[in-house]
The first five atom37 places (N, CA, C, CB, O) and aatype in JSON, in Angstrom:
{
  "aatype": [12, 16, 9, 16, 7, 10, 9, 9, 13, 10, 10, 19, 7, 0, 9, 0, 7, 17, 10, 0, 7, 19, 9, 19, 1, 7, 13, 7, 13, 7, 10, 10, 7, 2, 12, 0, 19, 7, 9, 19, 7, 0, 19, 9, 0, 7, 17, 10, 10, 14, 1, 9, 7, 10, 8, 19, 7, 7, 7, 9, 9, 7, 17, 9, 9, 8, 0, 10, 9, 7, 0, 9, 9, 10, 10, 10, 9, 9, 7, 10, 13, 1, 1, 0],
  "atom_mask": [
    [1, 1, 1, 1, 1],
    [1, 1, 1, 1, 1],
    [1, 1, 1, 1, 1],
    [1, 1, 1, 1, 1],
    [1, 1, 1, 0, 1],
    [1, 1, 1, 1, 1],
    [1, 1, 1, 1, 1],
    [1, 1, 1, 1, 1],
    [1, 1, 1, 1, 1],
    [1, 1, 1, 1, 1],
    [1, 1, 1, 1, 1],
    [1, 1, 1, 1, 1],
    [1, 1, 1, 0, 1],
    [1, 1, 1, 1, 1],
    [1, 1, 1, 1, 1],
    [1, 1, 1, 1, 1],
    [1, 1, 1, 0, 1],
    [1, 1, 1, 1, 1],
    [1, 1, 1, 1, 1],
    [1, 1, 1, 1, 1],
    [1, 1, 1, 0, 1],
    [1, 1, 1, 1, 1],
    [1, 1, 1, 1, 1],
    [1, 1, 1, 1, 1],
    [1, 1, 1, 1, 1],
    [1, 1, 1, 0, 1],
    [1, 1, 1, 1, 1],
    [1, 1, 1, 0, 1],
    [1, 1, 1, 1, 1],
    [1, 1, 1, 0, 1],
    [1, 1, 1, 1, 1],
    [1, 1, 1, 1, 1],
    [1, 1, 1, 0, 1],
    [1, 1, 1, 1, 1],
    [1, 1, 1, 1, 1],
    [1, 1, 1, 1, 1],
    [1, 1, 1, 1, 1],
    [1, 1, 1, 0, 1],
    [1, 1, 1, 1, 1],
    [1, 1, 1, 1, 1],
    [1, 1, 1, 0, 1],
    [1, 1, 1, 1, 1],
    [1, 1, 1, 1, 1],
    [1, 1, 1, 1, 1],
    [1, 1, 1, 1, 1],
    [1, 1, 1, 0, 1],
    [1, 1, 1, 1, 1],
    [1, 1, 1, 1, 1],
    [1, 1, 1, 1, 1],
    [1, 1, 1, 1, 1],
    [1, 1, 1, 1, 1],
    [1, 1, 1, 1, 1],
    [1, 1, 1, 0, 1],
    [1, 1, 1, 1, 1],
    [1, 1, 1, 1, 1],
    [1, 1, 1, 1, 1],
    [1, 1, 1, 0, 1],
    [1, 1, 1, 0, 1],
    [1, 1, 1, 0, 1],
    [1, 1, 1, 1, 1],
    [1, 1, 1, 1, 1],
    [1, 1, 1, 0, 1],
    [1, 1, 1, 1, 1],
    [1, 1, 1, 1, 1],
    [1, 1, 1, 1, 1],
    [1, 1, 1, 1, 1],
    [1, 1, 1, 1, 1],
    [1, 1, 1, 1, 1],
    [1, 1, 1, 1, 1],
    [1, 1, 1, 0, 1],
    [1, 1, 1, 1, 1],
    [1, 1, 1, 1, 1],
    [1, 1, 1, 1, 1],
    [1, 1, 1, 1, 1],
    [1, 1, 1, 1, 1],
    [1, 1, 1, 1, 1],
    [1, 1, 1, 1, 1],
    [1, 1, 1, 1, 1],
    [1, 1, 1, 0, 1],
    [1, 1, 1, 1, 1],
    [1, 1, 1, 1, 1],
    [1, 1, 1, 1, 1],
    [1, 1, 1, 1, 1],
    [1, 1, 1, 1, 1]
  ],
  "atom_positions": [
    [[0.87, -1.2, -0.1], [0.06, 0.26, -0.08], [0.89, 1.21, 0.16], [-1.06, 0.44, 0.97], [1.71, 1.34, 1.07]],
    [[0.53, 2.16, -1.09], [1.37, 3.43, -1.07], [0.99, 4.52, 0.45], [0.93, 4.31, -2.69], [0.29, 4.18, 1.4]],
    [[1.68, 5.78, 0.28], [0.99, 6.58, 1.4], [0.0, 7.09, 1.09], [1.62, 7.53, 1.95], [-0.88, 7.32, 1.92]],
    [[-0.13, 7.51, -0.57], [-1.72, 7.95, -0.87], [-2.59, 7.17, -0.72], [-2.06, 8.33, -2.06], [-3.7, 7.62, -0.44]],
    [[-2.4, 5.73, -0.86], [-3.4, 4.73, -0.58], [-3.93, 4.72, 1.13], [0.0, 0.0, 0.0], [-5.06, 4.58, 1.62]],
    [[-2.84, 4.89, 1.63], [-3.41, 4.71, 3.15], [-4.31, 6.12, 3.66], [-1.94, 4.47, 4.31], [-5.35, 6.23, 4.31]],
    [[-3.64, 6.87, 3.2], [-4.19, 8.54, 3.58], [-5.85, 8.02, 2.74], [-2.9, 10.41, 2.46], [-6.92, 7.82, 3.33]],
    [[-5.66, 7.95, 1.6], [-7.4, 8.16, 1.4], [-7.8, 6.54, 1.81], [-8.03, 8.7, -0.64], [-8.92, 6.29, 1.36]],
    [[-7.37, 5.68, 2.35], [-8.04, 4.71, 3.18], [-8.45, 4.95, 4.87], [-7.12, 3.57, 3.05], [-9.35, 4.47, 5.57]],
    [[-7.17, 6.07, 5.2], [-7.93, 6.78, 6.82], [-9.0, 7.98, 6.33], [-6.44, 7.76, 8.1], [-9.73, 8.56, 7.14]],
    [[-9.0, 8.19, 5.27], [-9.8, 9.59, 4.75], [-11.3, 8.73, 5.01], [-9.4, 10.28, 2.68], [-12.06, 8.79, 5.98]],
    [[-11.36, 8.16, 4.14], [-12.43, 6.76, 3.83], [-13.18, 6.36, 5.44], [-11.25, 5.04, 3.14], [-14.31, 6.7, 5.79]],
    [[-12.39, 5.72, 6.11], [-12.65, 5.38, 7.54], [-13.35, 6.65, 8.13], [0.0, 0.0, 0.0], [-14.53, 6.66, 8.46]],
    [[-12.55, 7.67, 8.24], [-12.75, 9.04, 9.3], [-14.26, 9.35, 8.82], [-11.46, 10.63, 8.99], [-15.16, 9.51, 9.64]],
    [[-14.51, 9.43, 7.21], [-15.61, 9.84, 6.8], [-17.0, 8.92, 7.31], [-15.38, 9.91, 5.36], [-17.98, 9.42, 7.86]],
    [[-16.86, 7.79, 7.07], [-17.56, 6.53, 7.46], [-17.88, 6.07, 8.68], [-17.0, 5.63, 7.07], [-18.88, 5.4, 8.94]],
    [[-17.01, 6.42, 9.48], [-17.11, 6.6, 10.85], [-17.97, 7.8, 11.77], [0.0, 0.0, 0.0], [-18.49, 7.73, 12.88]],
    [[-17.87, 8.89, 10.83], [-18.62, 9.74, 11.35], [-19.87, 9.89, 10.9], [-18.11, 10.71, 11.34], [-20.59, 10.61, 11.59]],
    [[-20.44, 9.28, 9.67], [-21.68, 8.87, 9.18], [-22.45, 7.94, 10.04], [-21.5, 8.3, 7.94], [-23.63, 7.82, 10.37]],
    [[-21.62, 7.48, 10.22], [-22.19, 6.0, 11.41], [-22.5, 6.81, 12.49], [-20.85, 4.58, 12.03], [-23.68, 6.7, 12.85]],
    [[-21.92, 7.5, 13.05], [-22.37, 8.09, 14.48], [-23.77, 8.77, 14.08], [0.0, 0.0, 0.0], [-24.74, 8.97, 14.8]],
    [[-23.63, 9.0, 13.1], [-24.92, 10.1, 12.93], [-26.26, 9.55, 12.75], [-24.75, 11.03, 11.65], [-27.34, 9.96, 13.15]],
    [[-25.82, 8.18, 11.79], [-26.99, 7.33, 11.48], [-27.45, 6.25, 12.92], [-26.49, 6.36, 10.01], [-28.57, 5.88, 13.26]],
    [[-26.1, 5.96, 13.55], [-26.49, 5.23, 15.02], [-25.95, 5.84, 15.97], [-26.07, 3.8, 15.26], [-24.82, 5.79, 16.45]],
    [[-27.29, 6.72, 16.32], [-27.4, 7.59, 17.77], [-27.47, 6.92, 18.87], [-28.55, 8.44, 17.91], [-28.2, 5.93, 18.71]],
    [[-26.92, 7.02, 20.23], [-27.02, 6.63, 21.13], [-25.57, 5.86, 21.3], [0.0, 0.0, 0.0], [-24.99, 5.87, 22.38]],
    [[-25.12, 5.31, 20.32], [-23.49, 4.28, 20.68], [-22.56, 5.23, 20.43], [-23.03, 2.76, 19.56], [-21.44, 4.81, 20.71]],
    [[-22.57, 6.28, 20.03], [-21.7, 7.01, 19.23], [-20.12, 7.08, 20.57], [0.0, 0.0, 0.0], [-20.22, 6.81, 21.76]],
    [[-19.16, 7.4, 20.04], [-17.73, 8.05, 20.69], [-17.36, 9.35, 20.57], [-16.59, 7.48, 20.19], [-16.26, 9.65, 21.02]],
    [[-18.03, 10.18, 20.06], [-17.65, 10.97, 19.99], [-17.2, 11.15, 18.28], [0.0, 0.0, 0.0], [-17.22, 10.22, 17.47]],
    [[-16.74, 12.74, 17.97], [-15.88, 12.56, 16.37], [-14.96, 11.4, 16.34], [-14.8, 13.92, 15.97], [-15.15, 10.26, 15.93]],
    [[-13.99, 11.94, 16.85], [-12.18, 11.16, 16.85], [-12.85, 9.71, 17.3], [-10.58, 11.98, 18.44], [-12.26, 8.79, 16.73]],
    [[-13.81, 9.31, 18.08], [-14.02, 7.73, 18.81], [-14.5, 7.31, 17.62], [0.0, 0.0, 0.0], [-13.97, 6.28, 17.22]],
    [[-15.7, 7.97, 16.64], [-16.45, 7.25, 15.67], [-15.62, 7.53, 14.43], [-18.0, 7.71, 15.56], [-15.96, 6.94, 13.4]],
    [[-14.56, 8.35, 14.4], [-13.71, 8.0, 13.49], [-12.95, 6.92, 13.17], [-13.13, 8.64, 13.52], [-12.87, 6.28, 12.13]],
    [[-12.29, 6.77, 14.4], [-11.39, 5.33, 14.54], [-12.66, 4.22, 14.67], [-10.17, 5.28, 16.19], [-12.28, 3.11, 14.32]],
    [[-13.62, 4.25, 14.96], [-14.88, 3.17, 14.85], [-14.77, 3.0, 13.14], [-16.73, 3.9, 15.51], [-14.62, 1.86, 12.69]],
    [[-14.84, 3.91, 12.42], [-14.89, 4.02, 11.24], [-14.09, 2.86, 10.43], [0.0, 0.0, 0.0], [-14.48, 1.89, 9.77]],
    [[-12.36, 3.55, 10.86], [-11.44, 2.53, 10.25], [-11.41, 1.51, 10.11], [-10.65, 2.44, 10.51], [-11.21, 0.98, 9.02]],
    [[-11.67, 0.74, 11.5], [-11.99, -0.21, 12.13], [-12.81, -1.06, 11.15], [-12.58, 0.18, 13.31], [-12.44, -2.05, 10.52]],
    [[-13.76, -0.57, 11.16], [-15.29, -0.8, 10.26], [-14.71, -1.06, 8.84], [0.0, 0.0, 0.0], [-15.0, -2.07, 8.2]],
    [[-13.9, -0.1, 8.41], [-13.48, -0.52, 7.07], [-13.2, -1.68, 6.74], [-12.57, 0.01, 6.69], [-13.68, -2.47, 5.94]],
    [[-12.07, -1.71, 7.71], [-11.23, -3.29, 7.65], [-12.08, -4.24, 7.7], [-10.23, -3.69, 8.83], [-12.15, -5.03, 6.76]],
    [[-13.12, -4.36, 9.12], [-13.99, -5.29, 8.97], [-14.98, -5.66, 8.03], [-14.42, -5.23, 9.75], [-15.47, -6.78, 7.93]],
    [[-15.28, -4.53, 7.25], [-16.28, -4.75, 5.85], [-15.53, -5.24, 5.25], [-16.93, -3.66, 5.0], [-16.11, -6.24, 4.84]],
    [[-14.38, -5.25, 4.8], [-13.23, -5.41, 3.68], [-13.05, -6.96, 3.62], [0.0, 0.0, 0.0], [-12.97, -7.6, 2.58]],
    [[-12.99, -7.45, 4.84], [-13.14, -9.12, 4.97], [-14.36, -9.63, 5.04], [-12.54, -9.7, 6.15], [-14.65, -10.68, 4.46]],
    [[-15.54, -8.7, 6.04], [-16.65, -9.76, 5.99], [-17.47, -9.53, 4.77], [-17.6, -9.71, 7.28], [-18.05, -10.57, 4.45]],
    [[-17.74, -8.47, 3.93], [-18.68, -8.04, 3.31], [-18.17, -9.01, 1.55], [-18.7, -6.13, 3.5], [-19.07, -9.21, 0.73]],
    [[-17.36, -9.27, 1.4], [-16.89, -9.99, 0.0], [-17.25, -11.8, 0.45], [-14.76, -9.58, -0.38], [-17.61, -12.62, -0.4]],
    [[-17.05, -12.14, 1.94], [-17.75, -13.36, 2.25], [-18.97, -13.59, 2.28], [-17.51, -13.72, 3.19], [-19.31, -14.74, 1.98]],
    [[-19.8, -12.84, 2.57], [-21.14, -13.08, 1.94], [-21.35, -12.9, 1.0], [-21.98, -12.66, 2.25], [-22.53, -13.19, 0.78]],
    [[-20.9, -12.58, 0.27], [-21.37, -12.27, -1.15], [-21.94, -10.44, -1.85], [0.0, 0.0, 0.0], [-22.39, -10.15, -2.96]],
    [[-21.67, -9.62, -0.72], [-22.33, -8.45, -0.5], [-21.22, -7.45, -1.49], [-22.5, -8.09, 1.31], [-20.24, -7.2, -0.79]],
    [[-21.1, -6.93, -2.6], [-20.04, -6.3, -3.59], [-21.25, -4.62, -3.78], [-19.68, -7.66, -5.52], [-22.38, -4.79, -4.23]],
    [[-20.84, -3.39, -3.44], [-21.26, -2.39, -3.04], [-20.98, -1.57, -4.94], [-20.34, -1.87, -1.42], [-21.77, -1.12, -5.76]],
    [[-19.51, -1.73, -4.92], [-19.45, -1.09, -6.42], [-18.06, -0.7, -6.44], [0.0, 0.0, 0.0], [-17.23, -1.08, -5.62]],
    [[-17.84, 0.02, -7.35], [-16.17, 0.89, -7.05], [-15.81, 2.33, -7.0], [0.0, 0.0, 0.0], [-16.74, 3.12, -7.09]],
    [[-14.93, 2.66, -6.9], [-14.94, 4.8, -6.87], [-15.08, 4.7, -5.22], [0.0, 0.0, 0.0], [-15.5, 3.81, -4.48]],
    [[-14.48, 6.18, -4.96], [-14.69, 6.4, -4.0], [-16.31, 6.39, -2.71], [-14.11, 7.29, -4.36], [-16.33, 6.18, -1.5]],
    [[-17.48, 6.71, -3.71], [-18.15, 6.2, -3.19], [-18.65, 4.92, -2.63], [-18.49, 6.53, -3.55], [-19.32, 4.65, -1.64]],
    [[-18.16, 4.26, -3.52], [-18.72, 2.61, -3.01], [-17.6, 2.28, -1.82], [0.0, 0.0, 0.0], [-17.8, 1.23, -1.21]],
    [[-16.59, 2.96, -1.48], [-15.39, 2.25, -0.62], [-16.2, 3.13, 0.5], [-13.37, 2.56, -1.02], [-16.53, 2.49, 1.5]],
    [[-16.66, 4.85, 0.44], [-17.6, 4.86, 2.12], [-18.71, 4.5, 1.77], [-17.88, 6.35, 3.06], [-19.44, 5.34, 2.3]],
    [[-19.35, 3.8, 1.22], [-20.74, 3.1, 1.73], [-20.24, 1.65, 2.01], [-22.11, 3.11, 0.51], [-21.02, 0.91, 2.63]],
    [[-19.1, 1.19, 1.64], [-18.62, -0.57, 2.16], [-18.23, 0.13, 3.66], [-16.81, -1.64, 1.04], [-18.89, -0.31, 4.61]],
    [[-17.36, 1.04, 3.93], [-17.14, 1.04, 5.34], [-18.12, 1.37, 6.1], [-16.22, 1.77, 5.69], [-18.32, 0.85, 7.2]],
    [[-19.0, 2.48, 5.46], [-19.88, 2.51, 6.57], [-20.98, 1.44, 6.97], [-20.49, 3.61, 6.42], [-21.83, 1.64, 7.84]],
    [[-20.85, 0.19, 6.17], [-21.65, -0.7, 6.57], [-21.02, -1.07, 7.97], [-21.8, -1.79, 5.55], [-21.48, -1.11, 9.11]],
    [[-19.55, -1.38, 7.32], [-18.92, -2.07, 8.51], [-19.03, -1.1, 9.74], [0.0, 0.0, 0.0], [-19.58, -1.54, 10.75]],
    [[-18.67, -0.15, 9.75], [-18.63, 0.87, 10.91], [-20.48, 0.88, 11.91], [-18.2, 2.73, 9.93], [-20.92, 0.97, 13.06]],
    [[-20.74, 0.79, 11.17], [-22.63, 0.6, 11.66], [-22.42, -0.56, 12.66], [-24.03, -0.05, 10.1], [-22.44, -0.54, 13.89]],
    [[-22.21, -1.57, 11.79], [-22.03, -3.0, 12.33], [-21.32, -2.93, 13.59], [-21.25, -3.94, 11.34], [-21.92, -3.06, 14.65]],
    [[-20.13, -2.75, 13.52], [-19.26, -2.2, 15.16], [-19.81, -1.66, 16.06], [-18.25, -1.21, 15.17], [-19.63, -1.75, 17.28]],
    [[-20.87, -0.77, 15.16], [-21.59, 0.58, 16.54], [-22.4, -0.27, 17.18], [-22.75, 2.19, 15.98], [-22.35, -0.21, 18.41]],
    [[-23.32, -1.24, 16.58], [-24.16, -2.14, 16.67], [-23.36, -2.95, 18.04], [-24.4, -2.94, 15.17], [-23.46, -2.75, 19.25]],
    [[-22.46, -4.06, 17.15], [-21.98, -4.68, 18.4], [-21.71, -3.84, 19.37], [-20.88, -5.4, 18.26], [-22.47, -3.96, 20.33]],
    [[-20.65, -2.78, 19.49], [-20.2, -2.49, 20.64], [-21.57, -1.85, 21.43], [-18.9, -1.54, 20.45], [-21.62, -2.29, 22.58]],
    [[-22.33, -1.23, 21.21], [-23.61, -0.72, 22.05], [-24.17, -2.25, 22.68], [0.0, 0.0, 0.0], [-24.32, -2.43, 23.89]],
    [[-24.44, -3.27, 21.68], [-24.53, -4.28, 22.33], [-23.82, -4.65, 23.72], [-24.29, -5.01, 21.5], [-24.42, -5.03, 24.72]],
    [[-22.46, -4.47, 23.6], [-21.85, -4.92, 24.91], [-22.19, -3.82, 26.11], [-20.16, -5.07, 24.7], [-22.52, -3.95, 27.29]],
    [[-22.0, -2.85, 25.38], [-22.09, -1.58, 26.35], [-23.4, -1.76, 27.51], [-22.39, -0.1, 25.31], [-23.3, -1.39, 28.68]],
    [[-24.38, -2.28, 27.03], [-26.06, -2.51, 27.59], [-25.69, -3.74, 28.89], [-27.44, -3.38, 25.95], [-26.0, -3.74, 30.09]],
    [[-24.66, -5.01, 27.81], [-24.91, -5.39, 28.96], [-23.99, -5.34, 30.29], [-25.23, -6.45, 28.7], [-24.43, -5.77, 31.36]]
  ]
}
């Protein structure tokens, strides 16, 4: 991975984390925490979604949607553990 690819990956994860925090109210961790969740969610979605046969599309918008799905899943799972 090049430095440009890494920067794009981090930006996509940050955008997805922020959007997931807006969508999943009540389970957020603030702006920086949600950005970190978005980055981790992007990694999870990159691993999980192709294995279940879900392909969102290409380009930067597709990457953001892909990472957003992963971040929402991660926020919901964290929310379940925080309530227990």
